C-alpha positions as CSV (number, residue, x, y, z in Angstrom):
1,M,7.3,-51.2,-62.1
2,V,7.8,-49.7,-58.6
3,Q,5.9,-50.9,-55.6
4,V,4.4,-48.1,-53.4
5,H,3.4,-48.4,-49.8
6,L,1.4,-45.8,-48.0
7,T,0.8,-45.3,-44.3
8,R,-2.6,-46.4,-43.2
9,H,-3.6,-42.8,-42.3
10,L,-3.5,-41.8,-46.0
11,F,-6.3,-44.2,-46.8
12,A,-8.7,-42.1,-44.7
13,F,-8.2,-39.3,-47.3
14,F,-7.8,-41.5,-50.3
15,P,-10.0,-44.6,-49.8
16,Q,-9.8,-45.5,-53.5
17,L,-6.2,-46.7,-52.9
18,E,-7.0,-48.9,-49.9
19,G,-6.7,-52.6,-50.6
20,R,-4.9,-52.1,-53.9
21,A,-1.5,-53.4,-54.9
22,L,0.1,-50.0,-55.8
23,E,2.5,-50.6,-58.6
24,V,3.4,-47.7,-60.8
25,E,5.7,-47.0,-63.7
26,A,8.2,-44.4,-62.6
27,S,11.9,-43.6,-63.0
28,D,12.1,-41.2,-60.0
29,V,10.1,-40.2,-56.9
30,A,8.4,-37.3,-58.8
31,G,7.1,-39.9,-61.2
32,V,5.6,-41.9,-58.3
33,V,3.8,-38.8,-57.1
34,R,2.4,-38.1,-60.6
35,A,1.3,-41.7,-61.0
36,L,-0.5,-41.7,-57.6
37,E,-2.1,-38.4,-58.5
38,A,-3.6,-40.0,-61.6
39,L,-5.1,-42.8,-59.4
40,A,-6.2,-40.6,-56.5
41,P,-6.6,-36.9,-57.4
42,G,-5.4,-34.7,-54.5
43,I,-2.7,-37.0,-53.1
44,G,0.0,-35.1,-55.0
45,F,-0.9,-31.9,-53.1
46,Y,-1.2,-33.8,-49.9
47,V,2.4,-35.1,-50.3
48,C,3.9,-32.0,-51.9
49,D,3.5,-28.2,-51.6
50,E,2.6,-25.8,-54.4
51,R,6.3,-25.8,-55.5
52,G,6.4,-29.6,-55.8
53,R,8.6,-30.1,-52.7
54,L,7.8,-32.7,-50.1
55,R,5.8,-31.2,-47.3
56,P,7.7,-31.2,-43.9
57,H,5.3,-33.8,-42.4
58,V,5.9,-36.3,-45.2
59,N,8.9,-38.7,-45.5
60,V,9.6,-40.9,-48.5
61,F,11.9,-43.9,-48.5
62,I,13.3,-45.9,-51.3
63,G,13.8,-49.3,-49.6
64,N,15.3,-48.4,-46.3
65,S,16.9,-45.1,-47.4
66,M,15.2,-41.7,-47.0
67,V,15.0,-39.7,-50.3
68,R,17.8,-37.1,-50.5
69,D,16.1,-34.7,-52.9
70,R,13.1,-33.3,-51.1
71,R,12.8,-30.3,-53.5
72,Q,12.6,-31.9,-57.0
73,L,12.1,-35.5,-56.0
74,S,14.7,-36.6,-58.5
75,D,16.0,-39.7,-56.6
76,A,16.2,-42.4,-59.2
77,L,14.3,-45.6,-59.1
78,A,14.9,-49.0,-60.6
79,P,12.3,-51.6,-61.5
80,G,11.4,-53.6,-58.4
81,D,12.2,-50.8,-56.0
82,T,9.8,-50.2,-53.1
83,V,8.8,-46.6,-52.3
84,S,7.2,-45.9,-48.9
85,I,5.3,-42.6,-48.3
86,L,4.9,-41.9,-44.6
87,Q,3.2,-39.1,-42.7
88,A,5.3,-38.0,-39.7
89,L,3.2,-37.8,-36.6
90,S,4.0,-35.6,-33.7
91,G,2.3,-34.5,-30.6
92,G,2.8,-33.2,-27.2
Protein backbone atom coordinates (compact mmCIF):
# COMPACT_ATOMS: atom_id res chain seq x y z
CA MET A 1 0.00 0.00 0.00
CA VAL A 2 1.05 3.56 -0.74
CA GLN A 3 0.08 6.45 1.48
CA VAL A 4 -1.29 9.52 -0.30
CA HIS A 5 -1.31 13.08 1.04
CA LEU A 6 -3.29 15.86 -0.62
CA THR A 7 -3.10 19.60 -0.11
CA ARG A 8 -5.97 20.94 1.92
CA HIS A 9 -7.25 22.88 -1.08
CA LEU A 10 -8.21 19.66 -2.87
CA PHE A 11 -10.70 18.76 -0.15
CA ALA A 12 -12.83 21.74 -1.18
CA PHE A 13 -13.36 20.02 -4.54
CA PHE A 14 -13.33 16.43 -3.27
CA PRO A 15 -14.81 16.51 0.26
CA GLN A 16 -15.35 12.74 0.25
CA LEU A 17 -11.57 12.37 0.71
CA GLU A 18 -11.26 14.68 3.71
CA GLY A 19 -10.52 13.01 7.01
CA ARG A 20 -9.72 9.67 5.38
CA ALA A 21 -6.46 7.80 5.59
CA LEU A 22 -5.66 7.58 1.90
CA GLU A 23 -3.85 4.33 1.23
CA VAL A 24 -4.02 2.82 -2.20
CA GLU A 25 -2.56 -0.14 -4.03
CA ALA A 26 -0.36 1.21 -6.83
CA SER A 27 2.99 0.38 -8.44
CA ASP A 28 3.44 3.77 -10.11
CA VAL A 29 2.10 7.32 -9.92
CA ALA A 30 -0.44 6.66 -12.69
CA GLY A 31 -1.86 3.90 -10.50
CA VAL A 32 -2.26 6.36 -7.63
CA VAL A 33 -4.24 8.72 -9.86
CA ARG A 34 -6.45 5.85 -11.05
CA ALA A 35 -7.07 4.71 -7.47
CA LEU A 36 -7.95 8.24 -6.35
CA GLU A 37 -10.29 8.60 -9.33
CA ALA A 38 -12.16 5.48 -8.15
CA LEU A 39 -12.59 7.08 -4.71
CA ALA A 40 -13.40 10.60 -5.91
CA PRO A 41 -14.55 10.83 -9.53
CA GLY A 42 -13.10 13.90 -11.22
CA ILE A 43 -9.86 14.12 -9.27
CA GLY A 44 -7.97 12.41 -12.08
CA PHE A 45 -8.94 15.16 -14.52
CA TYR A 46 -8.14 17.81 -11.91
CA VAL A 47 -4.61 16.41 -11.54
CA CYS A 48 -4.03 15.40 -15.18
CA ASP A 49 -4.98 16.85 -18.54
CA GLU A 50 -6.85 15.03 -21.32
CA ARG A 51 -3.61 13.29 -22.37
CA GLY A 52 -2.96 11.94 -18.87
CA ARG A 53 -0.07 14.34 -18.20
CA LEU A 54 0.27 16.24 -14.96
CA ARG A 55 -1.23 19.69 -15.22
CA PRO A 56 1.27 22.57 -14.90
CA HIS A 57 -0.18 23.71 -11.57
CA VAL A 58 0.15 20.26 -9.95
CA ASN A 59 3.29 18.81 -8.40
CA VAL A 60 3.64 15.23 -7.19
CA PHE A 61 6.32 14.02 -4.81
CA ILE A 62 7.38 10.53 -3.82
CA GLY A 63 8.79 11.08 -0.39
CA ASN A 64 10.88 14.24 -0.81
CA SER A 65 11.57 13.80 -4.53
CA MET A 66 9.48 15.37 -7.27
CA VAL A 67 8.27 12.89 -9.89
CA ARG A 68 10.41 12.83 -13.00
CA ASP A 69 7.88 11.55 -15.51
CA ARG A 70 5.14 14.20 -15.73
CA ARG A 71 3.85 12.73 -19.02
CA GLN A 72 3.13 9.07 -18.32
CA LEU A 73 3.43 9.11 -14.51
CA SER A 74 5.59 5.99 -14.66
CA ASP A 75 7.72 6.75 -11.59
CA ALA A 76 7.80 3.47 -9.66
CA LEU A 77 6.45 3.09 -6.15
CA ALA A 78 7.27 0.60 -3.44
CA PRO A 79 4.99 -0.51 -0.61
CA GLY A 80 5.17 2.04 2.19
CA ASP A 81 6.01 4.99 -0.08
CA THR A 82 4.31 8.31 0.52
CA VAL A 83 2.95 10.23 -2.46
CA SER A 84 2.06 13.90 -1.99
CA ILE A 85 -0.09 15.73 -4.53
CA LEU A 86 0.22 19.48 -4.27
CA GLN A 87 -1.42 22.29 -6.15
CA ALA A 88 1.09 25.03 -6.91
CA LEU A 89 -0.29 28.43 -5.97
CA SER A 90 0.80 31.65 -7.56
CA GLY A 91 -0.31 35.20 -7.54
CA GLY A 92 0.76 38.70 -8.07
